PDB file of N, CA, C and O in Angstrom:
ATOM      1  N   UNK A   1      33.369  -2.863 -25.915  1.00  0.00           N
ATOM      2  CA  UNK A   1      34.805  -2.224 -25.455  1.00  0.00           C
ATOM      3  C   UNK A   1      35.230  -1.606 -24.529  1.00  0.00           C
ATOM      4  O   UNK A   1      34.334  -1.075 -23.872  1.00  0.00           O
ATOM      5  N   UNK A   2      36.098  -1.457 -24.221  1.00  0.00           N
ATOM      6  CA  UNK A   2      36.606  -0.509 -22.986  1.00  0.00           C
ATOM      7  C   UNK A   2      37.945   0.229 -23.267  1.00  0.00           C
ATOM      8  O   UNK A   2      38.954  -0.392 -23.600  1.00  0.00           O
ATOM      9  N   UNK A   3      37.901   2.026 -23.071  1.00  0.00           N
ATOM     10  CA  UNK A   3      38.936   2.352 -23.380  1.00  0.00           C
ATOM     11  C   UNK A   3      39.433   2.982 -22.599  1.00  0.00           C
ATOM     12  O   UNK A   3      39.385   4.208 -22.500  1.00  0.00           O
ATOM     13  N   UNK A   4      40.087   2.089 -21.805  1.00  0.00           N
ATOM     14  CA  UNK A   4      41.166   2.229 -20.935  1.00  0.00           C
ATOM     15  C   UNK A   4      41.807   4.081 -20.695  1.00  0.00           C
ATOM     16  O   UNK A   4      41.725   4.582 -19.574  1.00  0.00           O
ATOM     17  N   UNK A   5      42.431   4.933 -21.946  1.00  0.00           N
ATOM     18  CA  UNK A   5      43.177   5.493 -21.795  1.00  0.00           C
ATOM     19  C   UNK A   5      41.843   7.068 -21.300  1.00  0.00           C
ATOM     20  O   UNK A   5      42.074   8.026 -20.563  1.00  0.00           O
ATOM     21  N   UNK A   6      40.565   6.736 -22.055  1.00  0.00           N
ATOM     22  CA  UNK A   6      39.594   7.295 -22.119  1.00  0.00           C
ATOM     23  C   UNK A   6      38.918   7.474 -20.204  1.00  0.00           C
ATOM     24  O   UNK A   6      38.554   8.425 -19.512  1.00  0.00           O
ATOM     25  N   UNK A   7      39.029   6.192 -20.028  1.00  0.00           N
ATOM     26  CA  UNK A   7      37.764   5.924 -18.798  1.00  0.00           C
ATOM     27  C   UNK A   7      39.087   6.631 -17.921  1.00  0.00           C
ATOM     28  O   UNK A   7      38.673   7.492 -17.145  1.00  0.00           O
ATOM     29  N   UNK A   8      40.477   6.457 -17.889  1.00  0.00           N
ATOM     30  CA  UNK A   8      41.149   7.455 -17.079  1.00  0.00           C
ATOM     31  C   UNK A   8      41.026   8.846 -17.111  1.00  0.00           C
ATOM     32  O   UNK A   8      40.982   9.386 -16.006  1.00  0.00           O
ATOM     33  N   UNK A   9      40.952   9.660 -18.229  1.00  0.00           N
ATOM     34  CA  UNK A   9      41.101  10.488 -18.548  1.00  0.00           C
ATOM     35  C   UNK A   9      39.496  11.221 -17.693  1.00  0.00           C
ATOM     36  O   UNK A   9      39.497  12.402 -17.346  1.00  0.00           O
ATOM     37  N   UNK A  10      38.355  10.387 -17.484  1.00  0.00           N
ATOM     38  CA  UNK A  10      37.249  10.865 -16.996  1.00  0.00           C
ATOM     39  C   UNK A  10      38.058  10.504 -15.422  1.00  0.00           C
ATOM     40  O   UNK A  10      38.252  11.511 -14.740  1.00  0.00           O
ATOM     41  N   UNK A  11      38.361   9.651 -15.031  1.00  0.00           N
ATOM     42  CA  UNK A  11      38.471   8.955 -13.410  1.00  0.00           C
ATOM     43  C   UNK A  11      39.275  10.784 -12.822  1.00  0.00           C
ATOM     44  O   UNK A  11      38.811  11.560 -11.986  1.00  0.00           O
ATOM     45  N   UNK A  12      40.700  10.941 -13.757  1.00  0.00           N
ATOM     46  CA  UNK A  12      41.141  12.065 -12.950  1.00  0.00           C
ATOM     47  C   UNK A  12      40.386  13.618 -13.326  1.00  0.00           C
ATOM     48  O   UNK A  12      40.377  14.712 -12.761  1.00  0.00           O
ATOM     49  N   UNK A  13      39.788  13.082 -14.558  1.00  0.00           N
ATOM     50  CA  UNK A  13      38.984  15.185 -14.230  1.00  0.00           C
ATOM     51  C   UNK A  13      37.884  14.811 -13.454  1.00  0.00           C
ATOM     52  O   UNK A  13      37.280  15.860 -13.229  1.00  0.00           O
ATOM     53  N   UNK A  14      37.345  13.951 -12.965  1.00  0.00           N
ATOM     54  CA  UNK A  14      35.962  13.660 -11.926  1.00  0.00           C
ATOM     55  C   UNK A  14      36.645  13.190 -10.732  1.00  0.00           C
ATOM     56  O   UNK A  14      35.918  12.491 -10.026  1.00  0.00           O
ATOM     57  N   UNK A  15      37.936  13.378 -10.255  1.00  0.00           N
ATOM     58  CA  UNK A  15      38.913  12.999  -8.533  1.00  0.00           C
ATOM     59  C   UNK A  15      38.496  14.953  -8.000  1.00  0.00           C
ATOM     60  O   UNK A  15      38.738  16.071  -8.454  1.00  0.00           O
ATOM     61  N   UNK A  16      37.545  14.180  -6.456  1.00  0.00           N
ATOM     62  CA  UNK A  16      37.642  15.134  -5.840  1.00  0.00           C
ATOM     63  C   UNK A  16      36.016  16.180  -6.166  1.00  0.00           C
ATOM     64  O   UNK A  16      35.617  17.261  -5.733  1.00  0.00           O
ATOM     65  N   UNK A  17      35.638  15.489  -6.822  1.00  0.00           N
ATOM     66  CA  UNK A  17      34.146  16.211  -7.001  1.00  0.00           C
ATOM     67  C   UNK A  17      33.562  15.065  -6.838  1.00  0.00           C
ATOM     68  O   UNK A  17      33.823  13.923  -7.216  1.00  0.00           O
ATOM     69  N   UNK A  18      32.058  15.918  -5.718  1.00  0.00           N
ATOM     70  CA  UNK A  18      31.400  14.752  -5.851  1.00  0.00           C
ATOM     71  C   UNK A  18      29.510  14.254  -6.891  1.00  0.00           C
ATOM     72  O   UNK A  18      28.322  14.576  -6.894  1.00  0.00           O
ATOM     73  N   UNK A  19      29.917  13.861  -7.178  1.00  0.00           N
ATOM     74  CA  UNK A  19      28.935  13.126  -8.885  1.00  0.00           C
ATOM     75  C   UNK A  19      27.656  12.685  -8.009  1.00  0.00           C
ATOM     76  O   UNK A  19      26.619  12.686  -8.672  1.00  0.00           O
ATOM     77  N   UNK A  20      27.496  12.270  -6.520  1.00  0.00           N
ATOM     78  CA  UNK A  20      26.470  11.654  -5.910  1.00  0.00           C
ATOM     79  C   UNK A  20      26.472  12.316  -4.587  1.00  0.00           C
ATOM     80  O   UNK A  20      27.319  12.082  -3.724  1.00  0.00           O
ATOM     81  N   UNK A  21      25.441  13.194  -4.451  1.00  0.00           N
ATOM     82  CA  UNK A  21      25.180  13.266  -3.350  1.00  0.00           C
ATOM     83  C   UNK A  21      23.848  13.539  -2.780  1.00  0.00           C
ATOM     84  O   UNK A  21      22.961  14.062  -3.455  1.00  0.00           O
ATOM     85  N   UNK A  22      23.662  13.126  -1.302  1.00  0.00           N
ATOM     86  CA  UNK A  22      22.214  13.241  -0.956  1.00  0.00           C
ATOM     87  C   UNK A  22      21.737  14.155  -0.440  1.00  0.00           C
ATOM     88  O   UNK A  22      22.522  14.882   0.168  1.00  0.00           O
ATOM     89  N   UNK A  23      20.198  14.552  -0.442  1.00  0.00           N
ATOM     90  CA  UNK A  23      19.205  15.321  -0.409  1.00  0.00           C
ATOM     91  C   UNK A  23      18.491  15.345   0.911  1.00  0.00           C
ATOM     92  O   UNK A  23      18.287  14.216   1.358  1.00  0.00           O
ATOM     93  N   UNK A  24      18.244  15.914   1.335  1.00  0.00           N
ATOM     94  CA  UNK A  24      17.776  16.352   3.115  1.00  0.00           C
ATOM     95  C   UNK A  24      17.992  16.712   3.672  1.00  0.00           C
ATOM     96  O   UNK A  24      18.314  17.865   3.388  1.00  0.00           O
ATOM     97  N   UNK A  25      18.141  16.308   5.243  1.00  0.00           N
ATOM     98  CA  UNK A  25      18.670  16.702   6.170  1.00  0.00           C
ATOM     99  C   UNK A  25      18.566  15.646   7.158  1.00  0.00           C
ATOM    100  O   UNK A  25      17.899  14.617   7.051  1.00  0.00           O
ATOM    101  N   UNK A  26      19.440  16.079   8.325  1.00  0.00           N
ATOM    102  CA  UNK A  26      19.748  15.004   9.476  1.00  0.00           C
ATOM    103  C   UNK A  26      18.785  15.038  10.594  1.00  0.00           C
ATOM    104  O   UNK A  26      18.608  16.068  11.244  1.00  0.00           O
ATOM    105  N   UNK A  27      18.072  13.781  10.866  1.00  0.00           N
ATOM    106  CA  UNK A  27      16.761  13.652  11.827  1.00  0.00           C
ATOM    107  C   UNK A  27      17.680  13.379  13.202  1.00  0.00           C
ATOM    108  O   UNK A  27      18.655  12.668  13.445  1.00  0.00           O
ATOM    109  N   UNK A  28      16.705  14.495  14.118  1.00  0.00           N
ATOM    110  CA  UNK A  28      17.443  14.454  15.409  1.00  0.00           C
ATOM    111  C   UNK A  28      17.466  12.791  15.896  1.00  0.00           C
ATOM    112  O   UNK A  28      16.676  11.982  15.408  1.00  0.00           O
ATOM    113  N   UNK A  29      18.346  12.466  16.784  1.00  0.00           N
ATOM    114  CA  UNK A  29      18.458  10.845  17.181  1.00  0.00           C
ATOM    115  C   UNK A  29      17.242  10.754  18.575  1.00  0.00           C
ATOM    116  O   UNK A  29      17.048  11.498  19.537  1.00  0.00           O
ATOM    117  N   UNK A  30      16.455   9.198  18.018  1.00  0.00           N
ATOM    118  CA  UNK A  30      15.612   9.126  18.542  1.00  0.00           C
ATOM    119  C   UNK A  30      15.726   8.178  20.367  1.00  0.00           C
ATOM    120  O   UNK A  30      16.404   7.191  20.655  1.00  0.00           O
ATOM    121  N   UNK A  31      15.072   8.737  20.977  1.00  0.00           N
ATOM    122  CA  UNK A  31      15.292   7.715  22.016  1.00  0.00           C
ATOM    123  C   UNK A  31      14.745   6.345  22.174  1.00  0.00           C
ATOM    124  O   UNK A  31      13.602   6.011  21.861  1.00  0.00           O
ATOM    125  N   UNK A  32      15.648   5.589  22.682  1.00  0.00           N
ATOM    126  CA  UNK A  32      14.810   4.100  22.801  1.00  0.00           C
ATOM    127  C   UNK A  32      13.706   3.733  23.026  1.00  0.00           C
ATOM    128  O   UNK A  32      13.475   3.834  24.231  1.00  0.00           O
ATOM    129  N   UNK A  33      12.918   3.365  22.494  1.00  0.00           N
ATOM    130  CA  UNK A  33      11.368   3.142  23.460  1.00  0.00           C
ATOM    131  C   UNK A  33      11.723   2.009  24.033  1.00  0.00           C
ATOM    132  O   UNK A  33      12.748   1.333  23.941  1.00  0.00           O
ATOM    133  N   UNK A  34      10.278   1.826  24.927  1.00  0.00           N
ATOM    134  CA  UNK A  34      10.354   1.036  25.763  1.00  0.00           C
ATOM    135  C   UNK A  34       9.440  -0.094  25.444  1.00  0.00           C
ATOM    136  O   UNK A  34       8.348  -0.113  24.878  1.00  0.00           O
ATOM    137  N   UNK A  35      10.481  -1.413  26.170  1.00  0.00           N
ATOM    138  CA  UNK A  35       9.918  -2.555  25.561  1.00  0.00           C
ATOM    139  C   UNK A  35       8.606  -2.829  26.061  1.00  0.00           C
ATOM    140  O   UNK A  35       8.317  -2.637  27.242  1.00  0.00           O
ATOM    141  N   UNK A  36       7.498  -3.432  24.897  1.00  0.00           N
ATOM    142  CA  UNK A  36       6.267  -3.633  25.451  1.00  0.00           C
ATOM    143  C   UNK A  36       6.412  -4.891  26.198  1.00  0.00           C
ATOM    144  O   UNK A  36       7.258  -5.775  26.067  1.00  0.00           O
ATOM    145  N   UNK A  37       5.219  -4.778  27.168  1.00  0.00           N
ATOM    146  CA  UNK A  37       4.681  -5.452  28.102  1.00  0.00           C
ATOM    147  C   UNK A  37       4.736  -6.649  27.200  1.00  0.00           C
ATOM    148  O   UNK A  37       4.523  -6.208  26.070  1.00  0.00           O
ATOM    149  N   UNK A  38       4.956  -8.221  27.128  1.00  0.00           N
ATOM    150  CA  UNK A  38       4.676  -9.455  26.846  1.00  0.00           C
ATOM    151  C   UNK A  38       5.054 -10.252  27.700  1.00  0.00           C
ATOM    152  O   UNK A  38       5.961 -10.194  28.530  1.00  0.00           O
ATOM    153  N   UNK A  39       3.672 -11.655  27.256  1.00  0.00           N
ATOM    154  CA  UNK A  39       3.120 -12.133  28.010  1.00  0.00           C
ATOM    155  C   UNK A  39       3.293 -13.261  27.676  1.00  0.00           C
ATOM    156  O   UNK A  39       2.338 -13.559  26.960  1.00  0.00           O
ATOM    157  N   UNK A  40       4.265 -14.458  27.816  1.00  0.00           N
ATOM    158  CA  UNK A  40       4.146 -15.564  27.371  1.00  0.00           C
ATOM    159  C   UNK A  40       3.052 -16.746  28.018  1.00  0.00           C
ATOM    160  O   UNK A  40       2.849 -17.214  29.139  1.00  0.00           O
ATOM    161  N   UNK A  41       2.419 -16.963  26.505  1.00  0.00           N
ATOM    162  CA  UNK A  41       1.206 -18.240  27.336  1.00  0.00           C
ATOM    163  C   UNK A  41       1.522 -19.688  27.048  1.00  0.00           C
ATOM    164  O   UNK A  41       1.400 -20.187  25.929  1.00  0.00           O
ATOM    165  N   UNK A  42       1.924 -20.318  28.094  1.00  0.00           N
ATOM    166  CA  UNK A  42       2.196 -21.524  27.808  1.00  0.00           C
ATOM    167  C   UNK A  42       0.926 -22.853  27.248  1.00  0.00           C
ATOM    168  O   UNK A  42       1.032 -23.847  26.529  1.00  0.00           O
ATOM    169  N   UNK A  43      -0.473 -22.092  28.174  1.00  0.00           N
ATOM    170  CA  UNK A  43      -1.090 -22.867  28.388  1.00  0.00           C
ATOM    171  C   UNK A  43      -2.654 -21.763  27.950  1.00  0.00           C
ATOM    172  O   UNK A  43      -3.515 -21.197  28.623  1.00  0.00           O
ATOM    173  N   UNK A  44      -2.297 -21.930  26.156  1.00  0.00           N
ATOM    174  CA  UNK A  44      -3.131 -21.143  24.975  1.00  0.00           C
ATOM    175  C   UNK A  44      -4.649 -21.696  25.739  1.00  0.00           C
ATOM    176  O   UNK A  44      -5.493 -20.874  26.096  1.00  0.00           O
ATOM    177  N   UNK A  45      -4.813 -22.956  25.892  1.00  0.00           N
ATOM    178  CA  UNK A  45      -5.787 -23.364  25.861  1.00  0.00           C
ATOM    179  C   UNK A  45      -6.957 -22.493  26.948  1.00  0.00           C
ATOM    180  O   UNK A  45      -8.138 -22.413  26.608  1.00  0.00           O
ATOM    181  N   UNK A  46      -6.577 -22.022  27.951  1.00  0.00           N
ATOM    182  CA  UNK A  46      -7.618 -21.454  28.686  1.00  0.00           C
ATOM    183  C   UNK A  46      -8.166 -20.617  28.532  1.00  0.00           C
ATOM    184  O   UNK A  46      -9.172 -20.242  29.135  1.00  0.00           O
ATOM    185  N   UNK A  47      -7.340 -19.899  27.256  1.00  0.00           N
ATOM    186  CA  UNK A  47      -7.720 -18.125  26.775  1.00  0.00           C
ATOM    187  C   UNK A  47      -8.902 -18.363  25.899  1.00  0.00           C
ATOM    188  O   UNK A  47      -8.909 -19.321  25.127  1.00  0.00           O
ATOM    189  N   UNK A  48     -10.003 -17.448  25.993  1.00  0.00           N
ATOM    190  CA  UNK A  48     -10.764 -16.982  24.781  1.00  0.00           C
ATOM    191  C   UNK A  48     -11.117 -16.187  24.637  1.00  0.00           C
ATOM    192  O   UNK A  48     -11.725 -15.816  25.641  1.00  0.00           O
ATOM    193  N   UNK A  49     -11.170 -15.160  23.476  1.00  0.00           N
ATOM    194  CA  UNK A  49     -11.309 -13.932  22.911  1.00  0.00           C
ATOM    195  C   UNK A  49     -13.325 -13.726  23.321  1.00  0.00           C
ATOM    196  O   UNK A  49     -14.157 -14.550  22.941  1.00  0.00           O
ATOM    197  N   UNK A  50     -13.508 -13.043  23.760  1.00  0.00           N
ATOM    198  CA  UNK A  50     -14.486 -12.683  24.211  1.00  0.00           C
ATOM    199  C   UNK A  50     -14.557 -11.343  23.467  1.00  0.00           C
ATOM    200  O   UNK A  50     -13.622 -10.544  23.415  1.00  0.00           O
ATOM    201  N   UNK A  51     -15.696 -11.187  22.926  1.00  0.00           N
ATOM    202  CA  UNK A  51     -15.712  -9.844  21.982  1.00  0.00           C
ATOM    203  C   UNK A  51     -16.633  -8.715  22.785  1.00  0.00           C
ATOM    204  O   UNK A  51     -16.616  -7.555  22.372  1.00  0.00           O
ATOM    205  N   UNK A  52     -17.248  -8.991  23.665  1.00  0.00           N
ATOM    206  CA  UNK A  52     -17.838  -8.105  24.941  1.00  0.00           C
ATOM    207  C   UNK A  52     -16.821  -7.423  25.497  1.00  0.00           C
ATOM    208  O   UNK A  52     -17.081  -6.238  25.704  1.00  0.00           O
ATOM    209  N   UNK A  53     -15.824  -7.762  25.783  1.00  0.00           N
ATOM    210  CA  UNK A  53     -14.387  -7.335  26.231  1.00  0.00           C
ATOM    211  C   UNK A  53     -13.602  -6.727  25.410  1.00  0.00           C
ATOM    212  O   UNK A  53     -13.062  -5.676  25.755  1.00  0.00           O
ATOM    213  N   UNK A  54     -13.346  -7.397  23.894  1.00  0.00           N
ATOM    214  CA  UNK A  54     -12.562  -7.397  23.328  1.00  0.00           C
ATOM    215  C   UNK A  54     -11.152  -7.251  23.672  1.00  0.00           C
ATOM    216  O   UNK A  54     -10.241  -6.431  23.553  1.00  0.00           O
ATOM    217  N   UNK A  55     -11.384  -8.448  24.167  1.00  0.00           N
ATOM    218  CA  UNK A  55      -9.474  -8.925  24.691  1.00  0.00           C
ATOM    219  C   UNK A  55      -9.947 -10.380  25.129  1.00  0.00           C
ATOM    220  O   UNK A  55     -11.094 -10.706  25.434  1.00  0.00           O
ATOM    221  N   UNK A  56      -8.240 -11.588  25.074  1.00  0.00           N
ATOM    222  CA  UNK A  56      -8.505 -12.334  25.579  1.00  0.00           C
ATOM    223  C   UNK A  56      -8.461 -12.960  26.943  1.00  0.00           C
ATOM    224  O   UNK A  56      -7.502 -13.245  27.661  1.00  0.00           O
ATOM    225  N   UNK A  57      -9.529 -13.074  27.079  1.00  0.00           N
ATOM    226  CA  UNK A  57     -10.159 -13.387  28.641  1.00  0.00           C
ATOM    227  C   UNK A  57      -9.824 -15.457  29.408  1.00  0.00           C
ATOM    228  O   UNK A  57     -10.107 -16.456  28.746  1.00  0.00           O
ATOM    229  N   UNK A  58      -9.276 -15.491  30.681  1.00  0.00           N
ATOM    230  CA  UNK A  58      -9.032 -16.746  30.881  1.00  0.00           C
ATOM    231  C   UNK A  58     -10.482 -17.142  31.544  1.00  0.00           C
ATOM    232  O   UNK A  58     -11.232 -16.375  32.147  1.00  0.00           O
ATOM    233  N   UNK A  59     -10.684 -18.561  31.274  1.00  0.00           N
ATOM    234  CA  UNK A  59     -11.304 -18.685  31.281  1.00  0.00           C
ATOM    235  C   UNK A  59     -11.665 -19.289  33.102  1.00  0.00           C
ATOM    236  O   UNK A  59     -12.823 -19.411  33.501  1.00  0.00           O
ATOM    237  N   UNK A  60     -10.820 -19.499  33.714  1.00  0.00           N
ATOM    238  CA  UNK A  60     -10.518 -19.645  34.918  1.00  0.00           C
ATOM    239  C   UNK A  60     -10.485 -18.430  36.032  1.00  0.00           C
ATOM    240  O   UNK A  60     -10.872 -18.631  37.183  1.00  0.00           O
ATOM    241  N   UNK A  61      -9.988 -17.144  35.588  1.00  0.00           N
ATOM    242  CA  UNK A  61      -9.354 -16.351  36.449  1.00  0.00           C
ATOM    243  C   UNK A  61     -10.198 -15.016  36.177  1.00  0.00           C
ATOM    244  O   UNK A  61     -10.436 -14.055  36.908  1.00  0.00           O
ATOM    245  N   UNK A  62     -10.560 -15.306  34.869  1.00  0.00           N
ATOM    246  CA  UNK A  62     -11.631 -14.065  34.385  1.00  0.00           C
ATOM    247  C   UNK A  62     -10.656 -12.877  34.330  1.00  0.00           C
ATOM    248  O   UNK A  62     -11.261 -11.854  34.647  1.00  0.00           O
ATOM    249  N   UNK A  63      -9.467 -12.662  34.065  1.00  0.00           N
ATOM    250  CA  UNK A  63      -8.166 -12.059  33.856  1.00  0.00           C
ATOM    251  C   UNK A  63      -8.524 -11.917  32.136  1.00  0.00           C
ATOM    252  O   UNK A  63      -9.063 -12.674  31.329  1.00  0.00           O
ATOM    253  N   UNK A  64      -7.918 -10.520  32.047  1.00  0.00           N
ATOM    254  CA  UNK A  64      -8.174 -10.513  30.801  1.00  0.00           C
ATOM    255  C   UNK A  64      -6.249 -10.244  30.299  1.00  0.00           C
ATOM    256  O   UNK A  64      -5.192  -9.994  30.878  1.00  0.00           O
ATOM    257  N   UNK A  65      -6.662 -10.458  29.106  1.00  0.00           N
ATOM    258  CA  UNK A  65      -4.301 -10.362  28.512  1.00  0.00           C
ATOM    259  C   UNK A  65      -4.003  -9.278  28.386  1.00  0.00           C
ATOM    260  O   UNK A  65      -3.041  -9.027  29.112  1.00  0.00           O
ATOM    261  N   UNK A  66      -4.537  -7.912  27.458  1.00  0.00           N
ATOM    262  CA  UNK A  66      -3.731  -7.001  26.577  1.00  0.00           C
ATOM    263  C   UNK A  66      -4.464  -6.205  27.594  1.00  0.00           C
ATOM    264  O   UNK A  66      -3.759  -5.851  28.539  1.00  0.00           O
ATOM    265  N   UNK A  67      -6.160  -5.705  27.644  1.00  0.00           N
ATOM    266  CA  UNK A  67      -6.131  -4.635  28.708  1.00  0.00           C
ATOM    267  C   UNK A  67      -6.638  -3.811  27.252  1.00  0.00           C
ATOM    268  O   UNK A  67      -6.488  -2.618  27.515  1.00  0.00           O
ATOM    269  N   UNK A  68      -6.928  -3.883  26.480  1.00  0.00           N
ATOM    270  CA  UNK A  68      -7.532  -3.240  25.329  1.00  0.00           C
ATOM    271  C   UNK A  68      -8.836  -3.197  24.892  1.00  0.00           C
ATOM    272  O   UNK A  68      -9.598  -4.025  24.393  1.00  0.00           O
ATOM    273  N   UNK A  69      -8.937  -1.652  25.300  1.00  0.00           N
ATOM    274  CA  UNK A  69      -9.568  -0.762  24.990  1.00  0.00           C
ATOM    275  C   UNK A  69     -10.066  -0.065  23.346  1.00  0.00           C
ATOM    276  O   UNK A  69      -9.574   1.045  23.141  1.00  0.00           O
ATOM    277  N   UNK A  70     -10.841  -0.540  22.374  1.00  0.00           N
ATOM    278  CA  UNK A  70     -10.354   0.399  21.255  1.00  0.00           C
ATOM    279  C   UNK A  70     -11.118   1.667  21.234  1.00  0.00           C
ATOM    280  O   UNK A  70     -11.992   2.098  21.987  1.00  0.00           O
ATOM    281  N   UNK A  71     -10.609   2.107  20.269  1.00  0.00           N
ATOM    282  CA  UNK A  71     -11.157   3.977  20.460  1.00  0.00           C
ATOM    283  C   UNK A  71     -12.576   4.036  20.123  1.00  0.00           C
ATOM    284  O   UNK A  71     -13.256   3.016  20.232  1.00  0.00           O
ATOM    285  N   UNK A  72     -13.168   5.317  19.657  1.00  0.00           N
ATOM    286  CA  UNK A  72     -14.244   5.582  18.784  1.00  0.00           C
ATOM    287  C   UNK A  72     -14.014   5.546  17.782  1.00  0.00           C
ATOM    288  O   UNK A  72     -14.652   4.868  16.977  1.00  0.00           O
ATOM    289  N   UNK A  73     -13.110   6.200  17.517  1.00  0.00           N
ATOM    290  CA  UNK A  73     -12.701   6.257  15.731  1.00  0.00           C
ATOM    291  C   UNK A  73     -12.656   4.776  15.268  1.00  0.00           C
ATOM    292  O   UNK A  73     -12.988   4.470  14.123  1.00  0.00           O
ATOM    293  N   UNK A  74     -12.235   3.858  16.186  1.00  0.00           N
ATOM    294  CA  UNK A  74     -11.793   2.699  15.518  1.00  0.00           C
ATOM    295  C   UNK A  74     -13.132   1.853  15.587  1.00  0.00           C
ATOM    296  O   UNK A  74     -13.331   1.099  14.635  1.00  0.00           O
ATOM    297  N   UNK A  75     -13.877   1.882  16.392  1.00  0.00           N
ATOM    298  CA  UNK A  75     -15.306   1.508  16.683  1.00  0.00           C
ATOM    299  C   UNK A  75     -16.260   1.376  15.720  1.00  0.00           C
ATOM    300  O   UNK A  75     -16.939   0.410  15.374  1.00  0.00           O
ATOM    301  N   UNK A  76     -16.152   3.458  15.023  1.00  0.00           N
ATOM    302  CA  UNK A  76     -16.602   3.916  13.476  1.00  0.00           C
ATOM    303  C   UNK A  76     -16.352   2.794  12.542  1.00  0.00           C
ATOM    304  O   UNK A  76     -17.292   2.080  12.192  1.00  0.00           O
ATOM    305  N   UNK A  77     -15.333   2.623  12.180  1.00  0.00           N
ATOM    306  CA  UNK A  77     -14.471   2.457  11.509  1.00  0.00           C
ATOM    307  C   UNK A  77     -14.709   0.945  10.999  1.00  0.00           C
ATOM    308  O   UNK A  77     -14.676   0.563   9.829  1.00  0.00           O
ATOM    309  N   UNK A  78     -14.986   0.089  12.286  1.00  0.00           N
ATOM    310  CA  UNK A  78     -15.436  -1.387  11.815  1.00  0.00           C
ATOM    311  C   UNK A  78     -16.817  -1.273  11.393  1.00  0.00           C
ATOM    312  O   UNK A  78     -17.106  -1.881  10.362  1.00  0.00           O
ATOM    313  N   UNK A  79     -18.028  -0.402  12.168  1.00  0.00           N
ATOM    314  CA  UNK A  79     -19.464  -0.437  11.799  1.00  0.00           C
ATOM    315  C   UNK A  79     -19.411   0.205  10.594  1.00  0.00           C
ATOM    316  O   UNK A  79     -20.121  -0.501   9.878  1.00  0.00           O
ATOM    317  N   UNK A  80     -18.909   1.321   9.778  1.00  0.00           N
ATOM    318  CA  UNK A  80     -19.281   1.606   8.275  1.00  0.00           C
ATOM    319  C   UNK A  80     -18.531   0.938   7.503  1.00  0.00           C
ATOM    320  O   UNK A  80     -18.137   1.490   6.476  1.00  0.00           O
ATOM    321  N   UNK A  81     -18.155  -0.359   7.779  1.00  0.00           N
ATOM    322  CA  UNK A  81     -17.346  -1.359   6.727  1.00  0.00           C
ATOM    323  C   UNK A  81     -18.603  -2.628   7.110  1.00  0.00           C
ATOM    324  O   UNK A  81     -18.490  -3.773   6.673  1.00  0.00           O
ATOM    325  N   UNK A  82     -19.611  -2.248   7.864  1.00  0.00           N
ATOM    326  CA  UNK A  82     -20.424  -3.585   7.853  1.00  0.00           C
ATOM    327  C   UNK A  82     -19.721  -4.717   8.807  1.00  0.00           C
ATOM    328  O   UNK A  82     -19.996  -5.842   8.389  1.00  0.00           O
ATOM    329  N   UNK A  83     -18.681  -4.732  10.266  1.00  0.00           N
ATOM    330  CA  UNK A  83     -18.318  -5.609  10.567  1.00  0.00           C
ATOM    331  C   UNK A  83     -18.779  -5.547  11.820  1.00  0.00           C
ATOM    332  O   UNK A  83     -18.810  -4.584  12.586  1.00  0.00           O
ATOM    333  N   UNK A  84     -19.264  -7.050  12.021  1.00  0.00           N
ATOM    334  CA  UNK A  84     -20.592  -7.062  13.143  1.00  0.00           C
ATOM    335  C   UNK A  84     -18.967  -6.875  14.511  1.00  0.00           C
ATOM    336  O   UNK A  84     -17.805  -7.266  14.621  1.00  0.00           O
ATOM    337  N   UNK A  85     -20.006  -6.004  15.274  1.00  0.00           N
ATOM    338  CA  UNK A  85     -19.408  -5.845  16.419  1.00  0.00           C
ATOM    339  C   UNK A  85     -20.059  -6.572  17.763  1.00  0.00           C
ATOM    340  O   UNK A  85     -19.640  -6.916  18.868  1.00  0.00           O
ATOM    341  N   UNK A  86     -21.426  -6.616  16.984  1.00  0.00           N
ATOM    342  CA  UNK A  86     -21.898  -7.159  18.587  1.00  0.00           C
ATOM    343  C   UNK A  86     -22.035  -8.168  18.999  1.00  0.00           C
ATOM    344  O   UNK A  86     -21.944  -9.081  18.179  1.00  0.00           O
ATOM    345  N   UNK A  87     -22.399  -8.642  20.855  1.00  0.00           N
ATOM    346  CA  UNK A  87     -21.926  -9.670  20.917  1.00  0.00           C
ATOM    347  C   UNK A  87     -23.195 -10.770  21.626  1.00  0.00           C
ATOM    348  O   UNK A  87     -23.179 -11.807  22.289  1.00  0.00           O
ATOM    349  N   UNK A  88     -24.237  -9.866  21.052  1.00  0.00           N
ATOM    350  CA  UNK A  88     -25.413 -11.245  21.659  1.00  0.00           C
ATOM    351  C   UNK A  88     -26.126 -11.918  20.419  1.00  0.00           C
ATOM    352  O   UNK A  88     -26.929 -12.834  20.592  1.00  0.00           O
TER     353      UNK A  88
END
């Protein structure tokens, strides 16, 4: 059951008061980040992952796809979690 008269009294009493407000602060606006360099591969069969260089290598040209080099911290995490990174 809804008492319309009582609900109207509540709404009139609360008019102009903030019942809900946010907490916190406004962050400064971020500048738009540059788009990452993307390379679309149509002949993906020519690329094989080589663990020695930690990257995808084109079988024909020897070109690497991303140029990724793992940080020493990442190498340590992999080694400490018994993930084999040895390529031999």
